[in-house]
C-alpha positions as CSV (number, residue, x, y, z in Angstrom):
1,A,-35.4,-29.6,-14.5
2,G,-36.8,-26.0,-16.3
3,V,-38.7,-27.7,-18.9
4,Y,-39.9,-31.4,-18.1
5,I,-42.0,-32.8,-20.7
6,Y,-43.3,-36.6,-20.7
7,G,-45.7,-37.7,-23.1
8,L,-47.1,-41.3,-23.7
9,P,-45.4,-43.5,-26.4
10,E,-49.1,-44.0,-27.6
11,S,-50.0,-40.4,-27.2
12,P,-46.9,-38.0,-27.3
13,V,-47.1,-34.7,-26.5
14,G,-47.7,-32.8,-30.2
15,L,-45.8,-29.6,-30.0
16,F,-44.3,-27.6,-27.0
17,S,-42.8,-23.8,-27.9
18,L,-41.2,-21.8,-25.5
19,E,-40.2,-18.4,-26.7
20,D,-38.8,-15.3,-25.5
21,A,-37.8,-17.2,-22.2
22,K,-35.2,-16.9,-19.4
23,I,-34.9,-19.8,-16.8
24,C,-32.4,-19.0,-14.2
25,F,-31.5,-22.0,-11.8
26,S,-30.0,-21.6,-8.2
27,P,-26.6,-23.1,-7.1
28,A,-28.8,-24.5,-4.0
29,A,-31.2,-26.1,-5.7
30,K,-31.9,-29.8,-4.6
31,A,-32.3,-32.8,-6.8
32,G,-35.8,-33.8,-7.3
33,S,-38.3,-36.1,-9.4
34,P,-42.1,-35.0,-10.6
35,A,-44.5,-36.1,-7.9
36,M,-46.9,-37.4,-10.6
37,L,-44.5,-39.9,-12.3
38,D,-43.5,-42.9,-10.6
39,G,-40.0,-44.0,-11.3
40,A,-38.7,-40.7,-12.5
41,G,-35.0,-40.3,-11.6
42,L,-33.4,-37.1,-9.7
43,L,-32.9,-34.0,-12.0
44,Q,-31.0,-30.9,-10.7
45,G,-30.6,-27.9,-12.8
46,Q,-31.2,-29.5,-16.3
47,A,-32.2,-27.5,-18.6
48,V,-34.6,-29.6,-20.8
49,F,-35.8,-33.4,-20.3
50,A,-38.3,-34.4,-23.0
51,V,-39.6,-37.8,-23.7
52,N,-42.3,-38.6,-26.6
53,V,-42.9,-35.6,-28.2
54,D,-43.4,-35.0,-31.8
55,C,-41.9,-31.3,-31.7
56,L,-39.9,-28.9,-29.4
57,R,-39.4,-25.3,-30.3
58,F,-37.5,-22.9,-28.7
59,E,-36.9,-19.3,-29.8
60,N,-35.0,-16.9,-27.8
61,T,-34.7,-19.1,-25.0
62,E,-32.0,-18.8,-22.3
63,F,-31.2,-21.1,-19.6
64,E,-28.9,-19.4,-16.9
65,K,-26.7,-21.8,-14.8
66,A,-28.2,-24.9,-15.9
67,Q,-26.1,-28.0,-14.9
68,G,-24.9,-30.9,-17.4
69,E,-26.0,-31.3,-20.5
70,L,-28.5,-28.8,-21.8
71,M,-30.9,-31.2,-23.0
72,E,-31.6,-35.1,-22.5
73,L,-34.2,-35.9,-25.5
74,E,-35.8,-39.5,-25.9
75,N,-38.0,-40.2,-28.6
76,V,-38.6,-36.5,-30.1
77,G,-39.5,-36.2,-33.6
78,S,-37.9,-32.7,-34.2
79,L,-36.2,-29.8,-32.7
80,E,-36.3,-26.2,-33.8
81,A,-33.8,-24.3,-31.8
82,S,-33.3,-20.7,-32.7
83,G,-31.6,-18.4,-30.2
84,L,-31.2,-21.1,-27.5
85,K,-28.5,-20.1,-25.1
86,G,-27.4,-22.3,-22.0
87,K,-25.2,-22.1,-19.2
């Protein structure tokens, strides 16, 4: 994943903000999972995966050659996206 955020239910990530960024995915990339999170599923080329976050903010952010859904969000309070591009 280009952005992988996993807060705790009892202590969510407050604010994650990404501005003026371009993340490019390689078609040859292999699926993987975070080393520090037991039981996490495999991800491959996904732009944003976020769980337990109060606010996600993207401004002028591009995800090039992302695969599947642009974002997978769970228990995210708000999403602010201005100039967000994907695929």
